[in-house]
DOMI-56796 format. One record per atom (N, C-alpha, C): residue number from 1; residue in three letters; atom name; y, x, z. Coordinates in nm, 3 decimals. Atoms other than C-alpha are relative to their C-alpha. Layout:
% residues N
<node NUM; "ALA"; "CA"; <Y; X; Z>>
...
//
This chain:
% residues 110
<node 1; "ARG"; "N"; <-0.120; 0.083; 0.000>>
<node 1; "ARG"; "CA"; <0.000; 0.000; 0.000>>
<node 1; "ARG"; "C"; <0.124; 0.086; 0.000>>
<node 2; "LYS"; "N"; <-0.129; -0.067; 0.001>>
<node 2; "LYS"; "CA"; <0.353; 0.104; -0.069>>
<node 2; "LYS"; "C"; <0.104; -0.103; 0.039>>
<node 3; "ARG"; "N"; <-0.101; 0.094; -0.047>>
<node 3; "ARG"; "CA"; <0.635; -0.064; 0.121>>
<node 3; "ARG"; "C"; <0.138; 0.055; -0.036>>
<node 4; "TYR"; "N"; <-0.134; -0.037; 0.041>>
<node 4; "TYR"; "CA"; <0.987; -0.054; -0.022>>
<node 4; "TYR"; "C"; <0.101; -0.038; 0.109>>
<node 5; "ALA"; "N"; <-0.105; 0.027; -0.098>>
<node 5; "ALA"; "CA"; <1.313; -0.063; 0.177>>
<node 5; "ALA"; "C"; <0.034; -0.149; 0.007>>
<node 6; "SER"; "N"; <-0.030; 0.143; 0.004>>
<node 6; "SER"; "CA"; <1.360; -0.424; 0.070>>
<node 6; "SER"; "C"; <-0.105; -0.082; 0.076>>
<node 7; "GLY"; "N"; <0.108; 0.070; -0.068>>
<node 7; "GLY"; "CA"; <1.037; -0.512; 0.251>>
<node 7; "GLY"; "C"; <-0.113; -0.041; -0.093>>
<node 8; "ALA"; "N"; <0.104; 0.035; 0.097>>
<node 8; "ALA"; "CA"; <0.842; -0.574; -0.069>>
<node 8; "ALA"; "C"; <-0.117; 0.097; 0.013>>
<node 9; "VAL"; "N"; <0.122; -0.081; -0.009>>
<node 9; "VAL"; "CA"; <0.485; -0.446; -0.070>>
<node 9; "VAL"; "C"; <-0.065; 0.003; -0.137>>
<node 10; "ARG"; "N"; <0.070; -0.016; 0.127>>
<node 10; "ARG"; "CA"; <0.307; -0.309; -0.375>>
<node 10; "ARG"; "C"; <-0.136; 0.061; 0.028>>
<node 11; "TYR"; "N"; <0.135; -0.051; -0.018>>
<node 11; "TYR"; "CA"; <-0.068; -0.256; -0.385>>
<node 11; "TYR"; "C"; <-0.038; 0.084; -0.121>>
<node 12; "HIS"; "N"; <0.041; -0.094; 0.105>>
<node 12; "HIS"; "CA"; <-0.214; 0.031; -0.583>>
<node 12; "HIS"; "C"; <-0.145; -0.027; -0.039>>
<node 13; "ALA"; "N"; <0.136; 0.015; 0.051>>
<node 13; "ALA"; "CA"; <-0.520; -0.025; -0.803>>
<node 13; "ALA"; "C"; <-0.036; 0.130; -0.071>>
<node 14; "ALA"; "N"; <0.039; -0.128; 0.058>>
<node 14; "ALA"; "CA"; <-0.690; 0.305; -0.879>>
<node 14; "ALA"; "C"; <-0.059; -0.018; -0.140>>
<node 15; "SER"; "N"; <0.057; 0.004; 0.135>>
<node 15; "SER"; "CA"; <-0.788; 0.383; -1.238>>
<node 15; "SER"; "C"; <-0.145; 0.043; 0.004>>
<node 16; "LEU"; "N"; <0.139; -0.043; 0.015>>
<node 16; "LEU"; "CA"; <-1.146; 0.426; -1.349>>
<node 16; "LEU"; "C"; <-0.003; 0.130; -0.080>>
<node 17; "PRO"; "N"; <0.011; -0.123; 0.078>>
<node 17; "PRO"; "CA"; <-1.266; 0.757; -1.492>>
<node 17; "PRO"; "C"; <0.014; -0.027; -0.150>>
<node 18; "TYR"; "N"; <-0.024; 0.001; 0.144>>
<node 18; "TYR"; "CA"; <-1.157; 0.815; -1.851>>
<node 18; "TYR"; "C"; <0.093; -0.112; -0.047>>
<node 19; "GLU"; "N"; <-0.108; 0.094; 0.034>>
<node 19; "GLU"; "CA"; <-0.900; 0.534; -1.841>>
<node 19; "GLU"; "C"; <0.132; 0.073; 0.019>>
<node 20; "THR"; "N"; <-0.132; -0.054; -0.027>>
<node 20; "THR"; "CA"; <-0.529; 0.601; -1.844>>
<node 20; "THR"; "C"; <0.025; -0.007; 0.150>>
<node 21; "HIS"; "N"; <-0.021; -0.006; -0.145>>
<node 21; "HIS"; "CA"; <-0.417; 0.701; -1.496>>
<node 21; "HIS"; "C"; <0.078; -0.122; 0.050>>
<node 22; "ALA"; "N"; <-0.073; 0.110; -0.062>>
<node 22; "ALA"; "CA"; <-0.294; 0.429; -1.263>>
<node 22; "ALA"; "C"; <0.140; 0.049; 0.036>>
<node 23; "ASN"; "N"; <-0.138; -0.040; -0.023>>
<node 23; "ASN"; "CA"; <0.083; 0.442; -1.240>>
<node 23; "ASN"; "C"; <0.041; -0.032; 0.144>>
<node 24; "TRP"; "N"; <-0.042; 0.021; -0.138>>
<node 24; "TRP"; "CA"; <0.208; 0.490; -0.883>>
<node 24; "TRP"; "C"; <0.149; 0.025; 0.013>>
<node 25; "SER"; "N"; <-0.142; -0.030; -0.013>>
<node 25; "SER"; "CA"; <0.544; 0.665; -0.891>>
<node 25; "SER"; "C"; <0.072; -0.003; -0.135>>
<node 26; "GLY"; "N"; <-0.060; -0.004; 0.132>>
<node 26; "GLY"; "CA"; <0.602; 0.681; -1.267>>
<node 26; "GLY"; "C"; <0.038; 0.139; -0.044>>
<node 27; "LYS"; "N"; <-0.042; -0.137; 0.031>>
<node 27; "LYS"; "CA"; <0.669; 1.057; -1.253>>
<node 27; "LYS"; "C"; <-0.080; 0.060; -0.116>>
<node 28; "LEU"; "N"; <0.084; -0.057; 0.106>>
<node 28; "LEU"; "CA"; <0.374; 1.155; -1.473>>
<node 28; "LEU"; "C"; <0.027; -0.068; -0.133>>
<node 29; "ARG"; "N"; <-0.023; 0.076; 0.123>>
<node 29; "ARG"; "CA"; <0.430; 0.880; -1.728>>
<node 29; "ARG"; "C"; <0.137; 0.033; -0.060>>
<node 30; "LYS"; "N"; <-0.135; -0.030; 0.049>>
<node 30; "LYS"; "CA"; <0.804; 0.957; -1.754>>
<node 30; "LYS"; "C"; <0.011; 0.142; -0.056>>
<node 31; "SER"; "N"; <-0.008; -0.138; 0.047>>
<node 31; "SER"; "CA"; <0.730; 1.324; -1.821>>
<node 31; "SER"; "C"; <-0.061; 0.020; -0.138>>
<node 32; "ILE"; "N"; <0.061; -0.012; 0.134>>
<node 32; "ILE"; "CA"; <0.541; 1.255; -2.148>>
<node 32; "ILE"; "C"; <0.110; 0.001; -0.105>>
<node 33; "GLY"; "N"; <-0.099; -0.007; 0.107>>
<node 33; "GLY"; "CA"; <0.743; 1.358; -2.451>>
<node 33; "GLY"; "C"; <-0.053; 0.080; -0.117>>
<node 34; "TRP"; "N"; <0.038; -0.078; 0.117>>
<node 34; "TRP"; "CA"; <0.732; 1.522; -2.790>>
<node 34; "TRP"; "C"; <0.124; 0.058; -0.066>>
<node 35; "VAL"; "N"; <-0.108; -0.070; 0.069>>
<node 35; "VAL"; "CA"; <0.942; 1.762; -2.997>>
<node 35; "VAL"; "C"; <-0.054; 0.049; -0.133>>
<node 36; "VAL"; "N"; <0.033; -0.056; 0.131>>
<node 36; "VAL"; "CA"; <0.933; 1.854; -3.366>>
<node 36; "VAL"; "C"; <0.088; 0.122; -0.018>>
<node 37; "ALA"; "N"; <-0.073; -0.126; 0.017>>
<node 37; "ALA"; "CA"; <1.029; 2.216; -3.431>>
<node 37; "ALA"; "C"; <-0.031; 0.056; -0.138>>
<node 38; "GLY"; "N"; <0.019; -0.054; 0.134>>
<node 38; "GLY"; "CA"; <1.073; 2.313; -3.793>>
<node 38; "GLY"; "C"; <-0.098; -0.080; -0.084>>
<node 39; "PHE"; "N"; <0.087; 0.067; 0.096>>
<node 39; "PHE"; "CA"; <0.827; 2.235; -4.069>>
<node 39; "PHE"; "C"; <-0.140; -0.024; 0.051>>
<node 40; "SER"; "N"; <0.143; 0.008; -0.032>>
<node 40; "SER"; "CA"; <0.493; 2.293; -3.905>>
<node 40; "SER"; "C"; <-0.033; -0.010; 0.148>>
<node 41; "LYS"; "N"; <0.031; 0.002; -0.142>>
<node 41; "LYS"; "CA"; <0.528; 2.271; -3.529>>
<node 41; "LYS"; "C"; <0.041; -0.133; 0.064>>
<node 42; "ARG"; "N"; <-0.025; 0.121; -0.077>>
<node 42; "ARG"; "CA"; <0.498; 1.959; -3.318>>
<node 42; "ARG"; "C"; <-0.060; 0.020; 0.137>>
<node 43; "TYR"; "N"; <0.049; -0.014; -0.137>>
<node 43; "TYR"; "CA"; <0.464; 1.961; -2.942>>
<node 43; "TYR"; "C"; <0.001; -0.136; 0.067>>
<node 44; "PHE"; "N"; <0.014; 0.128; -0.068>>
<node 44; "PHE"; "CA"; <0.340; 1.666; -2.741>>
<node 44; "PHE"; "C"; <-0.070; 0.026; 0.132>>
<node 45; "GLY"; "N"; <0.068; -0.017; -0.128>>
<node 45; "GLY"; "CA"; <0.253; 1.652; -2.374>>
<node 45; "GLY"; "C"; <0.091; -0.029; 0.117>>
<node 46; "TYR"; "N"; <-0.077; 0.020; -0.122>>
<node 46; "TYR"; "CA"; <0.376; 1.644; -2.019>>
<node 46; "TYR"; "C"; <0.110; 0.105; 0.007>>
<node 47; "GLY"; "N"; <-0.112; -0.091; -0.019>>
<node 47; "GLY"; "CA"; <0.720; 1.797; -1.971>>
<node 47; "GLY"; "C"; <0.049; 0.070; -0.125>>
<node 48; "VAL"; "N"; <-0.036; -0.070; 0.124>>
<node 48; "VAL"; "CA"; <0.761; 1.896; -2.337>>
<node 48; "VAL"; "C"; <0.148; -0.015; -0.032>>
<node 49; "SER"; "N"; <-0.138; 0.019; 0.044>>
<node 49; "SER"; "CA"; <1.100; 1.741; -2.410>>
<node 49; "SER"; "C"; <0.102; 0.022; 0.111>>
<node 50; "ARG"; "N"; <-0.096; -0.014; -0.109>>
<node 50; "ARG"; "CA"; <1.256; 1.763; -2.064>>
<node 50; "ARG"; "C"; <-0.037; 0.107; 0.102>>
<node 51; "GLY"; "N"; <0.042; -0.104; -0.091>>
<node 51; "GLY"; "CA"; <1.062; 2.035; -1.885>>
<node 51; "GLY"; "C"; <-0.026; -0.048; 0.142>>
<node 52; "ASN"; "N"; <0.020; 0.059; -0.132>>
<node 52; "ASN"; "CA"; <0.968; 1.805; -1.599>>
<node 52; "ASN"; "C"; <-0.146; -0.033; 0.028>>
<node 53; "GLU"; "N"; <0.143; 0.026; -0.020>>
<node 53; "GLU"; "CA"; <0.588; 1.833; -1.591>>
<node 53; "GLU"; "C"; <-0.034; 0.004; 0.148>>
<node 54; "PRO"; "N"; <0.042; -0.002; -0.140>>
<node 54; "PRO"; "CA"; <0.452; 1.732; -1.250>>
<node 54; "PRO"; "C"; <-0.111; 0.104; 0.020>>
<node 55; "GLU"; "N"; <0.099; -0.104; -0.027>>
<node 55; "GLU"; "CA"; <0.236; 1.999; -1.085>>
<node 55; "GLU"; "C"; <-0.143; -0.051; -0.005>>
<node 56; "TYR"; "N"; <0.135; 0.057; 0.000>>
<node 56; "TYR"; "CA"; <-0.062; 1.762; -1.077>>
<node 56; "TYR"; "C"; <-0.044; -0.053; -0.136>>
<node 57; "ALA"; "N"; <0.031; 0.055; 0.132>>
<node 57; "ALA"; "CA"; <-0.057; 1.671; -1.448>>
<node 57; "ALA"; "C"; <-0.135; 0.049; -0.053>>
<node 58; "GLY"; "N"; <0.126; -0.055; 0.050>>
<node 58; "GLY"; "CA"; <-0.346; 1.902; -1.537>>
<node 58; "GLY"; "C"; <-0.122; -0.056; 0.072>>
<node 59; "PHE"; "N"; <0.112; 0.056; -0.076>>
<node 59; "PHE"; "CA"; <-0.566; 1.764; -1.260>>
<node 59; "PHE"; "C"; <-0.027; -0.144; -0.042>>
<node 60; "VAL"; "N"; <0.019; 0.139; 0.043>>
<node 60; "VAL"; "CA"; <-0.507; 1.405; -1.372>>
<node 60; "VAL"; "C"; <-0.063; -0.001; -0.139>>
<node 61; "GLU"; "N"; <0.046; 0.000; 0.139>>
<node 61; "GLU"; "CA"; <-0.561; 1.483; -1.740>>
<node 61; "GLU"; "C"; <-0.142; 0.057; -0.013>>
<node 62; "GLY"; "N"; <0.128; -0.067; 0.016>>
<node 62; "GLY"; "CA"; <-0.860; 1.716; -1.700>>
<node 62; "GLY"; "C"; <-0.100; -0.022; 0.112>>
<node 63; "GLY"; "N"; <0.088; 0.021; -0.113>>
<node 63; "GLY"; "CA"; <-1.006; 1.610; -1.367>>
<node 63; "GLY"; "C"; <-0.014; 0.125; 0.084>>
<node 64; "THR"; "N"; <0.020; -0.115; -0.089>>
<node 64; "THR"; "CA"; <-1.118; 1.840; -1.089>>
<node 64; "THR"; "C"; <-0.146; 0.041; 0.006>>
<node 65; "PHE"; "N"; <0.140; -0.043; 0.003>>
<node 65; "PHE"; "CA"; <-1.487; 1.878; -1.179>>
<node 65; "PHE"; "C"; <-0.006; 0.152; -0.013>>
<node 66; "GLY"; "N"; <0.018; -0.144; 0.009>>
<node 66; "GLY"; "CA"; <-1.596; 2.236; -1.127>>
<node 66; "GLY"; "C"; <0.104; 0.080; 0.075>>
<node 67; "LEU"; "N"; <-0.103; -0.072; -0.074>>
<node 67; "LEU"; "CA"; <-1.284; 2.324; -0.930>>
<node 67; "LEU"; "C"; <-0.027; -0.003; 0.150>>
<node 68; "GLY"; "N"; <0.030; 0.011; -0.142>>
<node 68; "GLY"; "CA"; <-1.427; 2.217; -0.595>>
<node 68; "GLY"; "C"; <0.117; -0.053; 0.080>>
<node 69; "LEU"; "N"; <-0.119; 0.050; -0.069>>
<node 69; "LEU"; "CA"; <-1.100; 2.042; -0.512>>
<node 69; "LEU"; "C"; <-0.012; -0.149; 0.025>>
<node 70; "GLY"; "N"; <-0.006; 0.142; -0.033>>
<node 70; "GLY"; "CA"; <-1.065; 1.710; -0.340>>
<node 70; "GLY"; "C"; <0.138; -0.033; 0.054>>
<node 71; "ARG"; "N"; <-0.130; 0.036; -0.058>>
<node 71; "ARG"; "CA"; <-0.788; 1.537; -0.149>>
<node 71; "ARG"; "C"; <0.053; 0.115; 0.084>>
<node 72; "SER"; "N"; <-0.070; -0.105; -0.075>>
<node 72; "SER"; "CA"; <-0.539; 1.783; -0.003>>
<node 72; "SER"; "C"; <-0.064; 0.137; -0.020>>
<node 73; "GLY"; "N"; <0.061; -0.130; 0.028>>
<node 73; "GLY"; "CA"; <-0.730; 2.070; -0.165>>
<node 73; "GLY"; "C"; <-0.131; 0.024; 0.071>>
<node 74; "ALA"; "N"; <0.127; -0.016; -0.073>>
<node 74; "ALA"; "CA"; <-1.043; 2.007; 0.045>>
<node 74; "ALA"; "C"; <-0.111; 0.034; -0.098>>
<node 75; "ARG"; "N"; <0.111; -0.042; 0.086>>
<node 75; "ARG"; "CA"; <-1.356; 2.167; -0.097>>
<node 75; "ARG"; "C"; <-0.100; -0.113; -0.019>>
<node 76; "GLY"; "N"; <0.110; 0.090; 0.024>>
<node 76; "GLY"; "CA"; <-1.625; 1.955; -0.257>>
<node 76; "GLY"; "C"; <0.035; -0.132; -0.067>>
<node 77; "GLY"; "N"; <-0.037; 0.126; 0.063>>
<node 77; "GLY"; "CA"; <-1.430; 1.653; -0.384>>
<node 77; "GLY"; "C"; <0.012; 0.017; -0.150>>
<node 78; "ARG"; "N"; <-0.010; -0.009; 0.145>>
<node 78; "ARG"; "CA"; <-1.434; 1.572; -0.755>>
<node 78; "ARG"; "C"; <0.065; -0.127; -0.054>>
<node 79; "MET"; "N"; <-0.064; 0.113; 0.065>>
<node 79; "MET"; "CA"; <-1.219; 1.350; -0.972>>
<node 79; "MET"; "C"; <-0.026; 0.012; -0.150>>
<node 80; "ALA"; "N"; <0.020; 0.000; 0.144>>
<node 80; "ALA"; "CA"; <-1.313; 1.256; -1.326>>
<node 80; "ALA"; "C"; <0.136; -0.003; -0.071>>
<node 81; "PRO"; "N"; <-0.127; -0.002; 0.073>>
<node 81; "PRO"; "CA"; <-1.045; 1.304; -1.592>>
<node 81; "PRO"; "C"; <0.053; -0.141; -0.028>>
<node 82; "ARG"; "N"; <-0.071; 0.121; 0.047>>
<node 82; "ARG"; "CA"; <-0.790; 1.033; -1.672>>
<node 82; "ARG"; "C"; <0.082; 0.046; -0.119>>
<node 83; "PRO"; "N"; <-0.064; -0.060; 0.118>>
<node 83; "PRO"; "CA"; <-0.703; 1.142; -2.030>>
<node 83; "PRO"; "C"; <0.115; -0.085; -0.054>>
<node 84; "SER"; "N"; <-0.113; 0.086; 0.034>>
<node 84; "SER"; "CA"; <-0.368; 0.966; -2.044>>
<node 84; "SER"; "C"; <0.067; 0.037; -0.131>>
<node 85; "LEU"; "N"; <-0.065; -0.040; 0.125>>
<node 85; "LEU"; "CA"; <-0.225; 1.173; -2.329>>
<node 85; "LEU"; "C"; <-0.080; -0.048; -0.121>>
<node 86; "TRP"; "N"; <0.082; 0.044; 0.112>>
<node 86; "TRP"; "CA"; <-0.518; 1.102; -2.560>>
<node 86; "TRP"; "C"; <0.004; -0.151; -0.014>>
<node 87; "ASN"; "N"; <-0.008; 0.146; 0.006>>
<node 87; "ASN"; "CA"; <-0.511; 0.733; -2.469>>
<node 87; "ASN"; "C"; <0.135; -0.045; -0.055>>
<node 88; "ALA"; "N"; <-0.132; 0.033; 0.053>>
<node 88; "ALA"; "CA"; <-0.137; 0.726; -2.542>>
<node 88; "ALA"; "C"; <0.007; 0.025; -0.151>>
<node 89; "ILE"; "N"; <0.003; -0.030; 0.143>>
<node 89; "ILE"; "CA"; <-0.195; 0.889; -2.880>>
<node 89; "ILE"; "C"; <-0.074; -0.110; -0.076>>
<node 90; "LYS"; "N"; <0.077; 0.105; 0.066>>
<node 90; "LYS"; "CA"; <-0.462; 0.636; -2.971>>
<node 90; "LYS"; "C"; <0.076; -0.132; -0.006>>
<node 91; "ALA"; "N"; <-0.069; 0.129; -0.008>>
<node 91; "ALA"; "CA"; <-0.246; 0.342; -2.861>>
<node 91; "ALA"; "C"; <0.125; -0.004; -0.088>>
<node 92; "THR"; "N"; <-0.128; -0.001; 0.072>>
<node 92; "THR"; "CA"; <0.068; 0.454; -3.045>>
<node 92; "THR"; "C"; <-0.005; 0.088; -0.125>>
<node 93; "ARG"; "N"; <0.018; -0.091; 0.115>>
<node 93; "ARG"; "CA"; <-0.073; 0.651; -3.339>>
<node 93; "ARG"; "C"; <0.094; -0.034; -0.116>>
<node 94; "LYS"; "N"; <-0.084; 0.038; 0.114>>
<node 94; "LYS"; "CA"; <0.113; 0.452; -3.607>>
<node 94; "LYS"; "C"; <0.147; 0.026; 0.029>>
<node 95; "ASP"; "N"; <-0.139; -0.025; -0.036>>
<node 95; "ASP"; "CA"; <0.448; 0.466; -3.423>>
<node 95; "ASP"; "C"; <0.030; 0.150; 0.001>>
<node 96; "ALA"; "N"; <-0.020; -0.145; -0.005>>
<node 96; "ALA"; "CA"; <0.402; 0.840; -3.368>>
<node 96; "ALA"; "C"; <0.010; 0.057; -0.140>>
<node 97; "GLN"; "N"; <-0.005; -0.049; 0.138>>
<node 97; "GLN"; "CA"; <0.332; 0.899; -3.738>>
<node 97; "GLN"; "C"; <0.135; -0.029; -0.063>>
<node 98; "VAL"; "N"; <-0.131; 0.037; 0.055>>
<node 98; "VAL"; "CA"; <0.649; 0.712; -3.837>>
<node 98; "VAL"; "C"; <0.108; 0.087; 0.062>>
<node 99; "SER"; "N"; <-0.101; -0.081; -0.069>>
<node 99; "SER"; "CA"; <0.852; 0.900; -3.575>>
<node 99; "SER"; "C"; <-0.003; 0.144; -0.047>>
<node 100; "PHE"; "N"; <0.011; -0.137; 0.049>>
<node 100; "PHE"; "CA"; <0.718; 1.238; -3.689>>
<node 100; "PHE"; "C"; <0.059; 0.014; -0.139>>
<node 101; "VAL"; "N"; <-0.054; -0.004; 0.136>>
<node 101; "VAL"; "CA"; <0.802; 1.162; -4.052>>
<node 101; "VAL"; "C"; <0.152; -0.008; 0.004>>
<node 102; "GLU"; "N"; <-0.146; 0.011; -0.012>>
<node 102; "GLU"; "CA"; <1.154; 1.052; -3.955>>
<node 102; "GLU"; "C"; <0.062; 0.128; 0.053>>
<node 103; "ALA"; "N"; <-0.053; -0.123; -0.058>>
<node 103; "ALA"; "CA"; <1.206; 1.363; -3.743>>
<node 103; "ALA"; "C"; <-0.006; 0.116; -0.100>>
<node 104; "ILE"; "N"; <0.013; -0.106; 0.100>>
<node 104; "ILE"; "CA"; <1.079; 1.592; -4.018>>
<node 104; "ILE"; "C"; <0.105; -0.020; -0.110>>
<node 105; "ASN"; "N"; <-0.101; 0.027; 0.103>>
<node 105; "ASN"; "CA"; <1.302; 1.423; -4.278>>
<node 105; "ASN"; "C"; <0.140; 0.033; 0.052>>
<node 106; "TRP"; "N"; <-0.130; -0.031; -0.058>>
<node 106; "TRP"; "CA"; <1.598; 1.458; -4.040>>
<node 106; "TRP"; "C"; <0.023; 0.150; 0.004>>
<node 107; "GLU"; "N"; <-0.009; -0.146; -0.003>>
<node 107; "GLU"; "CA"; <1.525; 1.830; -3.997>>
<node 107; "GLU"; "C"; <0.024; 0.056; -0.141>>
<node 108; "LEU"; "N"; <-0.016; -0.048; 0.137>>
<node 108; "LEU"; "CA"; <1.501; 1.874; -4.376>>
<node 108; "LEU"; "C"; <0.142; -0.024; -0.053>>
<node 109; "ARG"; "N"; <-0.136; 0.031; 0.045>>
<node 109; "ARG"; "CA"; <1.845; 1.716; -4.424>>
<node 109; "ARG"; "C"; <0.107; 0.087; 0.063>>
<node 110; "LYS"; "N"; <-0.099; -0.085; -0.070>>
<node 110; "LYS"; "CA"; <2.017; 1.964; -4.190>>
<node 110; "LYS"; "C"; <0.055; 0.106; -0.092>>
//
């Protein structure tokens, strides 16, 4: 549960493995961005456009299997990946293609 200053209460529903991560604070979701650099380079990911990648982004995206990390860094816990970037790509593939073409055309007109 998360209680706000207004007294409102919000309940958190955890995500299942391999689903997009459950949004709690919005920090990870807001950090997703993309940049087109020149003719052949495109960057997409956490913190790409604003440099604000949360320190836990890699653990959410790739999970903690094999790292021996659990809550608060305790040994032995494992979390399956929540591949949010890939899920975002799949969900917005057409919009991304249009945006990339527009950005490339804009760069060519400079």
